[in-house]
N, C-alpha and C positions, 0 to 999 in steps of 0.2 A: 412256442405254439401259437397259431392264429386261426381266431374262430370265422373268419371270411376269406375266400379264395375268388381271385377274379376267374373269369370264365376259360379265360387262355392259359391259366394254371392248374384247370381242373383234370383228371383222367376220364377217359370215357366211360359211360354206365358199363357195366358187364352185362352179358346177356343172361336173360332169366333162367333159371335151374328149370330143366324137366324132371317133373315129378308124377307119379301114378298114384292119385289119391284114392283108387278103389280099395286097395288093400287096406289101409286103415279104417276106413269106412266099413267096410266088411267084416272085419274082426269085431269093430264096436258093435255093429248090429247084431252078430252072433253071440257075442258076451251079454247084451241085454238080454236075447231071446234065452239064453239060459239062466239068467238071472229072472226071468218072467215063468219061466219053467220050476224052479225051485221056489218061485213067490205062489205060483198055483198050488205046489205040492202042500207047502206050510201054510196055506189062505188063514185056516182055522187060528193056529197059534198066533197068526200076525194081526189078524183081526182081533183076537183077545187081547193083545197090547196095546192096539191102537194104532196098528202099523199096516191096516190094511191098503193104504194107499201105496204100498212099493209095488205091488202089482200093477197099478196105473202108472207109475214111473216107469216100471220096465217096459210097457208097452207102447208108451211115448218114447224111449229110446229106439225102439226097433223100427215105429212108423217114422222118426226123425233119421234113422240110419236108411230106410227104404227112401225115403224122399231125398236125400242124400245121394243115393245111387242113381236115381232118376234124375236128378239136375246134371249130373255128371254125363249120363249117356245124351242128355239133350246138348249139353254145352258142347259136346265132342262131335256134333252133327255141324 
């Protein structure tokens, strides 16, 4: 086994795979939206246990998912 190949011995690089990133970003953002809804329903209990920040964590997840979708739309233009 050799760790270094000459340029003449290298195979050509494969073409990049085409993938649609919208689906996983949308699923993640919707999951964070469900988590935010649940955190909003149980906000009193979470605050009593010192976990009131969970709501804001979920809101941040929804915001980052929305920003990701906007970024993808701008990138495809």
